[in-house]
PyMOL Python script that loads the backbone (N, CA, C, O; Angstrom):
from pymol import cmd

cmd.read_pdbstr("""\
ATOM      1  N   MET A   1       0.807  -1.196   0.000  1.00  0.00           N
ATOM      2  CA  MET A   1       0.000   0.000   0.000  1.00  0.00           C
ATOM      3  C   MET A   1       0.858   1.270   0.000  1.00  0.00           C
ATOM      4  O   MET A   1       0.322   2.378  -0.047  1.00  0.00           O
ATOM      5  N   ASP A   2       2.203   1.114   0.053  1.00  0.00           N
ATOM      6  CA  ASP A   2       3.076   2.291   0.056  1.00  0.00           C
ATOM      7  C   ASP A   2       3.470   2.739  -1.351  1.00  0.00           C
ATOM      8  O   ASP A   2       4.335   3.601  -1.504  1.00  0.00           O
ATOM      9  N   LYS A   3       2.843   2.162  -2.377  1.00  0.00           N
ATOM     10  CA  LYS A   3       3.039   2.546  -3.786  1.00  0.00           C
ATOM     11  C   LYS A   3       4.415   2.169  -4.315  1.00  0.00           C
ATOM     12  O   LYS A   3       4.892   2.776  -5.274  1.00  0.00           O
ATOM     13  N   THR A   4       5.061   1.180  -3.708  1.00  0.00           N
ATOM     14  CA  THR A   4       6.381   0.739  -4.160  1.00  0.00           C
ATOM     15  C   THR A   4       6.372  -0.759  -4.428  1.00  0.00           C
ATOM     16  O   THR A   4       5.493  -1.491  -3.973  1.00  0.00           O
ATOM     17  N   ILE A   5       7.377  -1.188  -5.182  1.00  0.00           N
ATOM     18  CA  ILE A   5       7.657  -2.604  -5.396  1.00  0.00           C
ATOM     19  C   ILE A   5       9.030  -2.852  -4.804  1.00  0.00           C
ATOM     20  O   ILE A   5       9.977  -2.123  -5.098  1.00  0.00           O
ATOM     21  N   ARG A   6       9.142  -3.868  -3.979  1.00  0.00           N
ATOM     22  CA  ARG A   6      10.409  -4.143  -3.307  1.00  0.00           C
ATOM     23  C   ARG A   6      10.981  -5.469  -3.805  1.00  0.00           C
ATOM     24  O   ARG A   6      10.314  -6.503  -3.787  1.00  0.00           O
ATOM     25  N   LEU A   7      12.221  -5.406  -4.243  1.00  0.00           N
ATOM     26  CA  LEU A   7      12.928  -6.579  -4.738  1.00  0.00           C
ATOM     27  C   LEU A   7      13.879  -7.053  -3.639  1.00  0.00           C
ATOM     28  O   LEU A   7      14.712  -6.288  -3.153  1.00  0.00           O
ATOM     29  N   TRP A   8      13.743  -8.327  -3.252  1.00  0.00           N
ATOM     30  CA  TRP A   8      14.516  -8.885  -2.136  1.00  0.00           C
ATOM     31  C   TRP A   8      15.360 -10.058  -2.597  1.00  0.00           C
ATOM     32  O   TRP A   8      14.984 -10.784  -3.518  1.00  0.00           O
ATOM     33  N   ASP A   9      16.494 -10.238  -1.956  1.00  0.00           N
ATOM     34  CA  ASP A   9      17.287 -11.451  -2.088  1.00  0.00           C
ATOM     35  C   ASP A   9      16.759 -12.410  -1.034  1.00  0.00           C
ATOM     36  O   ASP A   9      16.951 -12.184   0.161  1.00  0.00           O
ATOM     37  N   VAL A  10      16.099 -13.473  -1.458  1.00  0.00           N
ATOM     38  CA  VAL A  10      15.453 -14.375  -0.495  1.00  0.00           C
ATOM     39  C   VAL A  10      16.458 -15.201   0.301  1.00  0.00           C
ATOM     40  O   VAL A  10      16.139 -15.682   1.388  1.00  0.00           O
ATOM     41  N   GLU A  11      17.657 -15.368  -0.224  1.00  0.00           N
ATOM     42  CA  GLU A  11      18.669 -16.138   0.512  1.00  0.00           C
ATOM     43  C   GLU A  11      19.282 -15.341   1.656  1.00  0.00           C
ATOM     44  O   GLU A  11      19.571 -15.898   2.716  1.00  0.00           O
ATOM     45  N   THR A  12      19.483 -14.041   1.449  1.00  0.00           N
ATOM     46  CA  THR A  12      20.120 -13.212   2.478  1.00  0.00           C
ATOM     47  C   THR A  12      19.124 -12.336   3.234  1.00  0.00           C
ATOM     48  O   THR A  12      19.481 -11.706   4.230  1.00  0.00           O
ATOM     49  N   SER A  13      17.884 -12.294   2.769  1.00  0.00           N
ATOM     50  CA  SER A  13      16.830 -11.433   3.337  1.00  0.00           C
ATOM     51  C   SER A  13      17.172  -9.951   3.241  1.00  0.00           C
ATOM     52  O   SER A  13      16.697  -9.151   4.047  1.00  0.00           O
ATOM     53  N   LYS A  14      17.993  -9.579   2.257  1.00  0.00           N
ATOM     54  CA  LYS A  14      18.369  -8.183   2.071  1.00  0.00           C
ATOM     55  C   LYS A  14      17.551  -7.555   0.948  1.00  0.00           C
ATOM     56  O   LYS A  14      17.242  -8.193  -0.058  1.00  0.00           O
ATOM     57  N   SER A  15      17.211  -6.286   1.152  1.00  0.00           N
ATOM     58  CA  SER A  15      16.515  -5.522   0.126  1.00  0.00           C
ATOM     59  C   SER A  15      17.502  -5.164  -0.981  1.00  0.00           C
ATOM     60  O   SER A  15      18.583  -4.643  -0.707  1.00  0.00           O
ATOM     61  N   LEU A  16      17.130  -5.445  -2.236  1.00  0.00           N
ATOM     62  CA  LEU A  16      17.991  -5.136  -3.370  1.00  0.00           C
ATOM     63  C   LEU A  16      17.645  -3.799  -4.005  1.00  0.00           C
ATOM     64  O   LEU A  16      18.533  -3.056  -4.423  1.00  0.00           O
ATOM     65  N   HIS A  17      16.345  -3.492  -4.078  1.00  0.00           N
ATOM     66  CA  HIS A  17      15.921  -2.231  -4.684  1.00  0.00           C
ATOM     67  C   HIS A  17      14.460  -1.967  -4.354  1.00  0.00           C
ATOM     68  O   HIS A  17      13.674  -2.897  -4.168  1.00  0.00           O
ATOM     69  N   VAL A  18      14.107  -0.689  -4.284  1.00  0.00           N
ATOM     70  CA  VAL A  18      12.719  -0.261  -4.129  1.00  0.00           C
ATOM     71  C   VAL A  18      12.349   0.521  -5.383  1.00  0.00           C
ATOM     72  O   VAL A  18      12.910   1.582  -5.654  1.00  0.00           O
ATOM     73  N   PHE A  19      11.391  -0.019  -6.150  1.00  0.00           N
ATOM     74  CA  PHE A  19      10.913   0.640  -7.364  1.00  0.00           C
ATOM     75  C   PHE A  19       9.787   1.591  -6.979  1.00  0.00           C
ATOM     76  O   PHE A  19       8.835   1.201  -6.302  1.00  0.00           O
ATOM     77  N   LYS A  20       9.903   2.841  -7.414  1.00  0.00           N
ATOM     78  CA  LYS A  20       8.903   3.860  -7.116  1.00  0.00           C
ATOM     79  C   LYS A  20       8.351   4.422  -8.417  1.00  0.00           C
ATOM     80  O   LYS A  20       8.927   4.220  -9.486  1.00  0.00           O
ATOM     81  N   GLY A  21       7.238   5.124  -8.318  1.00  0.00           N
ATOM     82  CA  GLY A  21       6.683   5.778  -9.496  1.00  0.00           C
ATOM     83  C   GLY A  21       5.166   5.784  -9.524  1.00  0.00           C
ATOM     84  O   GLY A  21       4.562   6.732 -10.024  1.00  0.00           O
ATOM     85  N   HIS A  22       4.541   4.739  -8.994  1.00  0.00           N
ATOM     86  CA  HIS A  22       3.083   4.715  -8.978  1.00  0.00           C
ATOM     87  C   HIS A  22       2.554   5.756  -7.998  1.00  0.00           C
ATOM     88  O   HIS A  22       3.178   6.036  -6.974  1.00  0.00           O
ATOM     89  N   LYS A  23       1.411   6.319  -8.321  1.00  0.00           N
ATOM     90  CA  LYS A  23       0.813   7.356  -7.485  1.00  0.00           C
ATOM     91  C   LYS A  23      -0.339   6.819  -6.637  1.00  0.00           C
ATOM     92  O   LYS A  23      -0.950   7.566  -5.872  1.00  0.00           O
ATOM     93  N   SER A  24      -0.636   5.524  -6.770  1.00  0.00           N
ATOM     94  CA  SER A  24      -1.692   4.891  -5.978  1.00  0.00           C
ATOM     95  C   SER A  24      -1.285   3.447  -5.706  1.00  0.00           C
ATOM     96  O   SER A  24      -0.203   3.008  -6.097  1.00  0.00           O
ATOM     97  N   TYR A  25      -2.157   2.727  -5.040  1.00  0.00           N
ATOM     98  CA  TYR A  25      -1.877   1.342  -4.665  1.00  0.00           C
ATOM     99  C   TYR A  25      -1.539   0.488  -5.874  1.00  0.00           C
ATOM    100  O   TYR A  25      -2.110   0.660  -6.951  1.00  0.00           O
ATOM    101  N   ILE A  26      -0.607  -0.432  -5.684  1.00  0.00           N
ATOM    102  CA  ILE A  26      -0.231  -1.379  -6.732  1.00  0.00           C
ATOM    103  C   ILE A  26      -1.118  -2.609  -6.598  1.00  0.00           C
ATOM    104  O   ILE A  26      -1.209  -3.215  -5.531  1.00  0.00           O
ATOM    105  N   CYS A  27      -1.768  -2.963  -7.695  1.00  0.00           N
ATOM    106  CA  CYS A  27      -2.728  -4.075  -7.702  1.00  0.00           C
ATOM    107  C   CYS A  27      -2.092  -5.402  -8.107  1.00  0.00           C
ATOM    108  O   CYS A  27      -2.499  -6.456  -7.618  1.00  0.00           O
ATOM    109  N   CYS A  28      -1.092  -5.362  -9.001  1.00  0.00           N
ATOM    110  CA  CYS A  28      -0.500  -6.602  -9.483  1.00  0.00           C
ATOM    111  C   CYS A  28       0.936  -6.371  -9.933  1.00  0.00           C
ATOM    112  O   CYS A  28       1.313  -5.272 -10.342  1.00  0.00           O
ATOM    113  N   VAL A  29       1.730  -7.441  -9.845  1.00  0.00           N
ATOM    114  CA  VAL A  29       3.138  -7.405 -10.233  1.00  0.00           C
ATOM    115  C   VAL A  29       3.470  -8.721 -10.912  1.00  0.00           C
ATOM    116  O   VAL A  29       2.997  -9.780 -10.499  1.00  0.00           O
ATOM    117  N   ASP A  30       4.288  -8.649 -11.960  1.00  0.00           N
ATOM    118  CA  ASP A  30       4.761  -9.862 -12.615  1.00  0.00           C
ATOM    119  C   ASP A  30       6.218  -9.644 -12.999  1.00  0.00           C
ATOM    120  O   ASP A  30       6.600  -8.548 -13.410  1.00  0.00           O
ATOM    121  N   ILE A  31       7.019 -10.672 -12.867  1.00  0.00           N
ATOM    122  CA  ILE A  31       8.417 -10.632 -13.294  1.00  0.00           C
ATOM    123  C   ILE A  31       8.529 -11.515 -14.528  1.00  0.00           C
ATOM    124  O   ILE A  31       8.084 -12.662 -14.525  1.00  0.00           O
ATOM    125  N   SER A  32       9.125 -10.974 -15.575  1.00  0.00           N
ATOM    126  CA  SER A  32       9.202 -11.687 -16.836  1.00  0.00           C
ATOM    127  C   SER A  32      10.599 -11.638 -17.407  1.00  0.00           C
ATOM    128  O   SER A  32      11.359 -10.700 -17.164  1.00  0.00           O
ATOM    129  N   SER A  33      10.921 -12.661 -18.167  1.00  0.00           N
ATOM    130  CA  SER A  33      12.119 -12.680 -18.984  1.00  0.00           C
ATOM    131  C   SER A  33      11.652 -12.566 -20.423  1.00  0.00           C
ATOM    132  O   SER A  33      11.180 -13.547 -20.998  1.00  0.00           O
ATOM    133  N   LEU A  34      11.776 -11.384 -21.016  1.00  0.00           N
ATOM    134  CA  LEU A  34      11.284 -11.164 -22.373  1.00  0.00           C
ATOM    135  C   LEU A  34      12.399 -11.388 -23.367  1.00  0.00           C
ATOM    136  O   LEU A  34      13.013 -10.435 -23.849  1.00  0.00           O
ATOM    137  N   GLN A  35      12.664 -12.649 -23.678  1.00  0.00           N
ATOM    138  CA  GLN A  35      13.700 -13.033 -24.629  1.00  0.00           C
ATOM    139  C   GLN A  35      13.051 -13.311 -25.980  1.00  0.00           C
ATOM    140  O   GLN A  35      11.835 -13.475 -26.079  1.00  0.00           O
ATOM    141  N   SER A  36      13.868 -13.361 -26.999  1.00  0.00           N
ATOM    142  CA  SER A  36      13.365 -13.688 -28.323  1.00  0.00           C
ATOM    143  C   SER A  36      12.725 -15.062 -28.297  1.00  0.00           C
ATOM    144  O   SER A  36      13.298 -16.017 -27.772  1.00  0.00           O
ATOM    145  N   ASN A  37      11.524 -15.156 -28.870  1.00  0.00           N
ATOM    146  CA  ASN A  37      10.839 -16.440 -28.947  1.00  0.00           C
ATOM    147  C   ASN A  37      10.932 -17.031 -30.343  1.00  0.00           C
ATOM    148  O   ASN A  37      10.191 -17.958 -30.672  1.00  0.00           O
ATOM    149  N   ASN A  38      11.826 -16.512 -31.164  1.00  0.00           N
ATOM    150  CA  ASN A  38      11.958 -16.937 -32.553  1.00  0.00           C
ATOM    151  C   ASN A  38      13.098 -17.939 -32.680  1.00  0.00           C
ATOM    152  O   ASN A  38      14.254 -17.600 -32.426  1.00  0.00           O
ATOM    153  N   LYS A  39      12.783 -19.167 -33.071  1.00  0.00           N
ATOM    154  CA  LYS A  39      13.794 -20.206 -33.252  1.00  0.00           C
ATOM    155  C   LYS A  39      14.409 -20.150 -34.652  1.00  0.00           C
ATOM    156  O   LYS A  39      15.544 -20.585 -34.845  1.00  0.00           O
ATOM    157  N   ASN A  40      13.672 -19.619 -35.628  1.00  0.00           N
ATOM    158  CA  ASN A  40      14.116 -19.573 -37.016  1.00  0.00           C
ATOM    159  C   ASN A  40      14.693 -18.192 -37.310  1.00  0.00           C
ATOM    160  O   ASN A  40      13.964 -17.202 -37.251  1.00  0.00           O
ATOM    161  N   GLU A  41      15.976 -18.104 -37.623  1.00  0.00           N
ATOM    162  CA  GLU A  41      16.653 -16.825 -37.880  1.00  0.00           C
ATOM    163  C   GLU A  41      16.082 -16.106 -39.100  1.00  0.00           C
ATOM    164  O   GLU A  41      16.154 -14.879 -39.175  1.00  0.00           O
ATOM    165  N   ASN A  42      15.516 -16.843 -40.058  1.00  0.00           N
ATOM    166  CA  ASN A  42      15.011 -16.235 -41.287  1.00  0.00           C
ATOM    167  C   ASN A  42      13.633 -15.611 -41.106  1.00  0.00           C
ATOM    168  O   ASN A  42      13.242 -14.759 -41.905  1.00  0.00           O
ATOM    169  N   ASN A  43      12.885 -16.011 -40.080  1.00  0.00           N
ATOM    170  CA  ASN A  43      11.540 -15.505 -39.859  1.00  0.00           C
ATOM    171  C   ASN A  43      11.559 -14.543 -38.676  1.00  0.00           C
ATOM    172  O   ASN A  43      11.632 -14.982 -37.529  1.00  0.00           O
ATOM    173  N   LYS A  44      11.493 -13.232 -38.938  1.00  0.00           N
ATOM    174  CA  LYS A  44      11.589 -12.217 -37.887  1.00  0.00           C
ATOM    175  C   LYS A  44      10.213 -11.752 -37.397  1.00  0.00           C
ATOM    176  O   LYS A  44      10.151 -10.855 -36.556  1.00  0.00           O
ATOM    177  N   ASN A  45       9.119 -12.321 -37.884  1.00  0.00           N
ATOM    178  CA  ASN A  45       7.778 -11.855 -37.533  1.00  0.00           C
ATOM    179  C   ASN A  45       7.454 -12.018 -36.058  1.00  0.00           C
ATOM    180  O   ASN A  45       6.752 -11.176 -35.497  1.00  0.00           O
ATOM    181  N   ASN A  46       7.940 -13.068 -35.410  1.00  0.00           N
ATOM    182  CA  ASN A  46       7.601 -13.338 -34.019  1.00  0.00           C
ATOM    183  C   ASN A  46       8.708 -12.950 -33.053  1.00  0.00           C
ATOM    184  O   ASN A  46       8.662 -13.328 -31.882  1.00  0.00           O
ATOM    185  N   ASP A  47       9.697 -12.206 -33.517  1.00  0.00           N
ATOM    186  CA  ASP A  47      10.844 -11.854 -32.692  1.00  0.00           C
ATOM    187  C   ASP A  47      10.528 -10.623 -31.855  1.00  0.00           C
ATOM    188  O   ASP A  47      10.495  -9.510 -32.378  1.00  0.00           O
ATOM    189  N   ILE A  48      10.290 -10.818 -30.537  1.00  0.00           N
ATOM    190  CA  ILE A  48       9.974  -9.684 -29.668  1.00  0.00           C
ATOM    191  C   ILE A  48      11.230  -9.078 -29.072  1.00  0.00           C
ATOM    192  O   ILE A  48      11.193  -7.942 -28.600  1.00  0.00           O
ATOM    193  N   GLY A  49      12.344  -9.803 -29.079  1.00  0.00           N
ATOM    194  CA  GLY A  49      13.608  -9.281 -28.586  1.00  0.00           C
ATOM    195  C   GLY A  49      13.658  -9.153 -27.079  1.00  0.00           C
ATOM    196  O   GLY A  49      12.748  -9.579 -26.367  1.00  0.00           O
ATOM    197  N   VAL A  50      14.733  -8.561 -26.612  1.00  0.00           N
ATOM    198  CA  VAL A  50      14.954  -8.366 -25.185  1.00  0.00           C
ATOM    199  C   VAL A  50      14.633  -6.921 -24.845  1.00  0.00           C
ATOM    200  O   VAL A  50      15.076  -6.005 -25.538  1.00  0.00           O
ATOM    201  N   ILE A  51      13.873  -6.715 -23.793  1.00  0.00           N
ATOM    202  CA  ILE A  51      13.559  -5.361 -23.348  1.00  0.00           C
ATOM    203  C   ILE A  51      14.485  -5.022 -22.204  1.00  0.00           C
ATOM    204  O   ILE A  51      14.240  -5.433 -21.070  1.00  0.00           O
ATOM    205  N   GLY A  52      15.534  -4.290 -22.472  1.00  0.00           N
ATOM    206  CA  GLY A  52      16.439  -3.799 -21.443  1.00  0.00           C
ATOM    207  C   GLY A  52      17.399  -4.829 -20.899  1.00  0.00           C
ATOM    208  O   GLY A  52      17.132  -6.029 -20.961  1.00  0.00           O
ATOM    209  N   GLY A  53      18.513  -4.369 -20.366  1.00  0.00           N
ATOM    210  CA  GLY A  53      19.514  -5.141 -19.631  1.00  0.00           C
ATOM    211  C   GLY A  53      19.605  -6.606 -19.966  1.00  0.00           C
ATOM    212  O   GLY A  53      19.840  -6.976 -21.116  1.00  0.00           O
ATOM    213  N   ASN A  54      19.418  -7.448 -18.960  1.00  0.00           N
ATOM    214  CA  ASN A  54      19.503  -8.892 -19.146  1.00  0.00           C
ATOM    215  C   ASN A  54      18.171  -9.487 -19.565  1.00  0.00           C
ATOM    216  O   ASN A  54      18.062 -10.706 -19.694  1.00  0.00           O
ATOM    217  N   GLY A  55      17.161  -8.667 -19.779  1.00  0.00           N
ATOM    218  CA  GLY A  55      15.868  -9.142 -20.238  1.00  0.00           C
ATOM    219  C   GLY A  55      14.877  -9.382 -19.125  1.00  0.00           C
ATOM    220  O   GLY A  55      13.715  -9.673 -19.411  1.00  0.00           O
ATOM    221  N   TYR A  56      15.273  -9.276 -17.871  1.00  0.00           N
ATOM    222  CA  TYR A  56      14.341  -9.494 -16.775  1.00  0.00           C
ATOM    223  C   TYR A  56      13.678  -8.175 -16.406  1.00  0.00           C
ATOM    224  O   TYR A  56      14.355  -7.195 -16.095  1.00  0.00           O
ATOM    225  N   THR A  57      12.360  -8.158 -16.442  1.00  0.00           N
ATOM    226  CA  THR A  57      11.605  -6.948 -16.179  1.00  0.00           C
ATOM    227  C   THR A  57      10.527  -7.184 -15.135  1.00  0.00           C
ATOM    228  O   THR A  57      10.056  -8.303 -14.933  1.00  0.00           O
ATOM    229  N   ILE A  58      10.153  -6.091 -14.477  1.00  0.00           N
ATOM    230  CA  ILE A  58       9.019  -6.099 -13.560  1.00  0.00           C
ATOM    231  C   ILE A  58       7.924  -5.272 -14.209  1.00  0.00           C
ATOM    232  O   ILE A  58       8.153  -4.134 -14.620  1.00  0.00           O
ATOM    233  N   CYS A  59       6.743  -5.845 -14.297  1.00  0.00           N
ATOM    234  CA  CYS A  59       5.576  -5.157 -14.823  1.00  0.00           C
ATOM    235  C   CYS A  59       4.601  -4.992 -13.661  1.00  0.00           C
ATOM    236  O   CYS A  59       4.264  -5.962 -12.981  1.00  0.00           O
ATOM    237  N   SER A  60       4.149  -3.754 -13.438  1.00  0.00           N
ATOM    238  CA  SER A  60       3.234  -3.506 -12.322  1.00  0.00           C
ATOM    239  C   SER A  60       2.027  -2.706 -12.783  1.00  0.00           C
ATOM    240  O   SER A  60       2.138  -1.804 -13.614  1.00  0.00           O
ATOM    241  N   GLY A  61       0.877  -3.051 -12.229  1.00  0.00           N
ATOM    242  CA  GLY A  61      -0.361  -2.328 -12.501  1.00  0.00           C
ATOM    243  C   GLY A  61      -0.841  -1.682 -11.220  1.00  0.00           C
ATOM    244  O   GLY A  61      -0.728  -2.261 -10.140  1.00  0.00           O
ATOM    245  N   SER A  62      -1.385  -0.463 -11.344  1.00  0.00           N
ATOM    246  CA  SER A  62      -1.772   0.300 -10.160  1.00  0.00           C
ATOM    247  C   SER A  62      -3.160   0.901 -10.322  1.00  0.00           C
ATOM    248  O   SER A  62      -3.680   1.021 -11.431  1.00  0.00           O
ATOM    249  N   CYS A  63      -3.746   1.275  -9.193  1.00  0.00           N
ATOM    250  CA  CYS A  63      -5.023   1.985  -9.190  1.00  0.00           C
ATOM    251  C   CYS A  63      -4.869   3.414  -9.712  1.00  0.00           C
ATOM    252  O   CYS A  63      -5.864   4.131  -9.816  1.00  0.00           O
ATOM    253  N   ASP A  64      -3.651   3.848 -10.041  1.00  0.00           N
ATOM    254  CA  ASP A  64      -3.446   5.156 -10.675  1.00  0.00           C
ATOM    255  C   ASP A  64      -3.680   5.082 -12.185  1.00  0.00           C
ATOM    256  O   ASP A  64      -3.400   6.038 -12.908  1.00  0.00           O
ATOM    257  N   SER A  65      -4.196   3.937 -12.658  1.00  0.00           N
ATOM    258  CA  SER A  65      -4.525   3.691 -14.071  1.00  0.00           C
ATOM    259  C   SER A  65      -3.295   3.636 -14.964  1.00  0.00           C
ATOM    260  O   SER A  65      -3.361   4.008 -16.136  1.00  0.00           O
ATOM    261  N   THR A  66      -2.169   3.173 -14.416  1.00  0.00           N
ATOM    262  CA  THR A  66      -0.970   2.989 -15.229  1.00  0.00           C
ATOM    263  C   THR A  66      -0.427   1.577 -15.058  1.00  0.00           C
ATOM    264  O   THR A  66      -0.657   0.911 -14.048  1.00  0.00           O
ATOM    265  N   ILE A  67       0.297   1.149 -16.077  1.00  0.00           N
ATOM    266  CA  ILE A  67       1.105  -0.066 -16.037  1.00  0.00           C
ATOM    267  C   ILE A  67       2.534   0.394 -16.279  1.00  0.00           C
ATOM    268  O   ILE A  67       2.800   1.126 -17.233  1.00  0.00           O
ATOM    269  N   ARG A  68       3.456  -0.031 -15.418  1.00  0.00           N
ATOM    270  CA  ARG A  68       4.858   0.382 -15.542  1.00  0.00           C
ATOM    271  C   ARG A  68       5.733  -0.845 -15.747  1.00  0.00           C
ATOM    272  O   ARG A  68       5.529  -1.883 -15.118  1.00  0.00           O
ATOM    273  N   ILE A  69       6.708  -0.712 -16.634  1.00  0.00           N
ATOM    274  CA  ILE A  69       7.668  -1.780 -16.884  1.00  0.00           C
ATOM    275  C   ILE A  69       9.047  -1.256 -16.517  1.00  0.00           C
ATOM    276  O   ILE A  69       9.474  -0.212 -17.009  1.00  0.00           O
ATOM    277  N   CYS A  70       9.747  -1.993 -15.641  1.00  0.00           N
ATOM    278  CA  CYS A  70      11.076  -1.597 -15.184  1.00  0.00           C
ATOM    279  C   CYS A  70      12.066  -2.725 -15.430  1.00  0.00           C
ATOM    280  O   CYS A  70      11.725  -3.902 -15.309  1.00  0.00           O
ATOM    281  N   ASP A  71      13.284  -2.358 -15.773  1.00  0.00           N
ATOM    282  CA  ASP A  71      14.370  -3.314 -15.942  1.00  0.00           C
ATOM    283  C   ASP A  71      14.920  -3.656 -14.560  1.00  0.00           C
ATOM    284  O   ASP A  71      15.270  -2.756 -13.796  1.00  0.00           O
ATOM    285  N   ILE A  72      15.001  -4.928 -14.233  1.00  0.00           N
ATOM    286  CA  ILE A  72      15.476  -5.337 -12.913  1.00  0.00           C
ATOM    287  C   ILE A  72      16.968  -5.076 -12.751  1.00  0.00           C
ATOM    288  O   ILE A  72      17.407  -4.650 -11.682  1.00  0.00           O
ATOM    289  N   GLU A  73      17.750  -5.325 -13.791  1.00  0.00           N
ATOM    290  CA  GLU A  73      19.206  -5.168 -13.689  1.00  0.00           C
ATOM    291  C   GLU A  73      19.617  -3.704 -13.527  1.00  0.00           C
ATOM    292  O   GLU A  73      20.428  -3.377 -12.661  1.00  0.00           O
ATOM    293  N   THR A  74      19.060  -2.829 -14.356  1.00  0.00           N
ATOM    294  CA  THR A  74      19.438  -1.416 -14.312  1.00  0.00           C
ATOM    295  C   THR A  74      18.560  -0.616 -13.358  1.00  0.00           C
ATOM    296  O   THR A  74      18.899   0.515 -13.011  1.00  0.00           O
ATOM    297  N   THR A  75      17.441  -1.186 -12.931  1.00  0.00           N
ATOM    298  CA  THR A  75      16.409  -0.574 -12.078  1.00  0.00           C
ATOM    299  C   THR A  75      15.755   0.638 -12.737  1.00  0.00           C
ATOM    300  O   THR A  75      15.114   1.432 -12.049  1.00  0.00           O
ATOM    301  N   LYS A  76      15.899   0.797 -14.042  1.00  0.00           N
ATOM    302  CA  LYS A  76      15.319   1.931 -14.744  1.00  0.00           C
ATOM    303  C   LYS A  76      13.927   1.596 -15.275  1.00  0.00           C
ATOM    304  O   LYS A  76      13.655   0.472 -15.694  1.00  0.00           O
ATOM    305  N   GLN A  77      13.059   2.598 -15.244  1.00  0.00           N
ATOM    306  CA  GLN A  77      11.734   2.439 -15.827  1.00  0.00           C
ATOM    307  C   GLN A  77      11.856   2.466 -17.342  1.00  0.00           C
ATOM    308  O   GLN A  77      12.476   3.368 -17.904  1.00  0.00           O
ATOM    309  N   LEU A  78      11.261   1.472 -18.006  1.00  0.00           N
ATOM    310  CA  LEU A  78      11.372   1.372 -19.458  1.00  0.00           C
ATOM    311  C   LEU A  78      10.177   1.966 -20.170  1.00  0.00           C
ATOM    312  O   LEU A  78      10.321   2.540 -21.249  1.00  0.00           O
ATOM    313  N   ASN A  79       8.974   1.833 -19.571  1.00  0.00           N
ATOM    314  CA  ASN A  79       7.774   2.295 -20.232  1.00  0.00           C
ATOM    315  C   ASN A  79       6.653   2.481 -19.232  1.00  0.00           C
ATOM    316  O   ASN A  79       6.609   1.811 -18.200  1.00  0.00           O
ATOM    317  N   VAL A  80       5.739   3.402 -19.545  1.00  0.00           N
ATOM    318  CA  VAL A  80       4.531   3.608 -18.751  1.00  0.00           C
ATOM    319  C   VAL A  80       3.364   3.586 -19.719  1.00  0.00           C
ATOM    320  O   VAL A  80       3.358   4.317 -20.710  1.00  0.00           O
ATOM    321  N   PHE A  81       2.382   2.753 -19.436  1.00  0.00           N
ATOM    322  CA  PHE A  81       1.153   2.694 -20.222  1.00  0.00           C
ATOM    323  C   PHE A  81       0.050   3.334 -19.403  1.00  0.00           C
ATOM    324  O   PHE A  81      -0.217   2.916 -18.276  1.00  0.00           O
ATOM    325  N   ASN A  82      -0.594   4.351 -19.969  1.00  0.00           N
ATOM    326  CA  ASN A  82      -1.692   5.034 -19.284  1.00  0.00           C
ATOM    327  C   ASN A  82      -3.037   4.442 -19.683  1.00  0.00           C
ATOM    328  O   ASN A  82      -4.077   4.894 -19.204  1.00  0.00           O
TER     329      ASN A  82
END
""", "prot")
cmd.dss("prot")
cmd.show_as("cartoon", "prot")
cmd.util.cbc("prot")
cmd.orient("prot")
């Protein structure tokens, strides 16, 4: 309810980063690895590529009517959908 997403190291119980930006409660969070799903080099139609850094992103939805995508490695916000 503090409008943040907290990334923790579960082995050491240490906080790694606090993602900020939402202006209201966060309703949902998903962590994804957005890597290329194209097995055939000649067919580029289904190639979504990597979004940022190592490809691991956090996607969050909030009651502020936004969806935010952040790169976990760089901790930078990549996109905001209103």
